[in-house]
C-alpha atoms as one frame of an Amber mdcrd trajectory, in Angstrom:
protein
   0.018  -0.017   0.025   0.967   3.627  -0.472  -0.043   6.367   1.779   0.460
  10.065   1.047   1.210  11.945   4.239   1.602  15.537   4.692   5.018  16.505
   5.673   4.843  20.251   6.757   5.712  21.389   3.154   3.984  24.449   2.199
   3.727  26.914  -0.896   5.335  24.241  -3.110   7.186  25.086  -6.077   7.061
  28.896  -5.371   9.721  31.310  -4.140   7.916  31.166  -0.730   8.229  27.237
  -0.152   9.099  26.154   3.355   9.131  23.288   5.753   7.210  23.518   8.975
  10.048  21.646  11.141   7.887  21.371  14.158   5.074  19.752  12.300   7.793
  17.325  10.747   9.219  16.376  14.115   5.737  15.954  15.480   4.806  13.547
  12.354   7.920  11.621  12.889   7.325  11.052  16.520   3.600   9.969  15.703
   4.731   7.748  12.925   7.147   6.059  15.337   3.776   4.807  17.501   2.083
   3.243  14.292   1.955  -0.426  14.346   2.705  -0.850  10.760   1.908  -4.836
  10.912  -1.596  -4.078  11.741  -2.440  -1.925   8.411  -4.862  -3.642   6.287
  -4.758  -3.977   2.602  -7.881  -3.211   0.750  -7.143  -3.653  -2.847  -6.459
  -6.650  -5.028  -3.157  -6.913  -6.341  -2.763  -4.860  -9.569  -5.683  -2.532
  -8.764  -4.127   0.868  -8.947  -7.523   2.662  -8.370  -8.611   5.651 -10.463
  -5.978   8.381 -10.656  -7.817  10.355 -13.391  -8.221  13.466 -11.194  -4.867
  13.126  -9.597  -3.089  15.813 -11.296  -6.232  18.052 -11.929  -5.299  21.567
 -12.320  -1.409  21.060 -12.932  -0.287  22.129 -16.539  -3.832  23.820 -17.168
  -3.438  26.752 -19.474  -5.961  29.536 -19.062  -6.980  31.723 -21.992  -6.411
  35.503 -21.837  -9.993  35.988 -21.313 -10.167  33.320 -18.376  -7.575  35.257
 -16.634  -9.210  38.555 -17.022 -12.447  36.934 -15.664 -10.507  35.595 -12.741
  -8.922  39.046 -11.999 -12.318  40.651 -12.303 -14.255  38.181 -10.183 -11.587
  37.657  -7.443  -8.635  40.000  -7.489  -7.438  38.969  -4.170  -7.168  35.249
  -5.360  -5.503  36.371  -8.531  -2.900  38.434  -6.511  -2.413  35.542  -4.139
  -1.658  33.196  -7.065   0.790  35.705  -8.596   2.613  36.160  -5.224   2.786
  32.259  -4.619   4.519  32.108  -8.115   6.998  34.695  -7.302   5.717  37.221
  -9.990   6.416  40.848  -9.149   6.402  44.028 -10.702  10.158  44.231 -10.278
């Protein structure tokens, strides 16, 4: 089985990315207490599930019109996206 755990990593792939070391330390301590032998497997071998929506939103290109609509509808969100991407006026 594969489990995707949060690791205290924030603002991924931006100039503001960082790791919360307190979170990571607490996660490590909690994982030490897990009885891994007791984990159950709920899938049949070879069943990888449906990952069709796994990468939804990555690599999606917006048209210029869609970008203008986003800025008009939610300028705060548009500004936050630009900030997260490291885009400035400088």
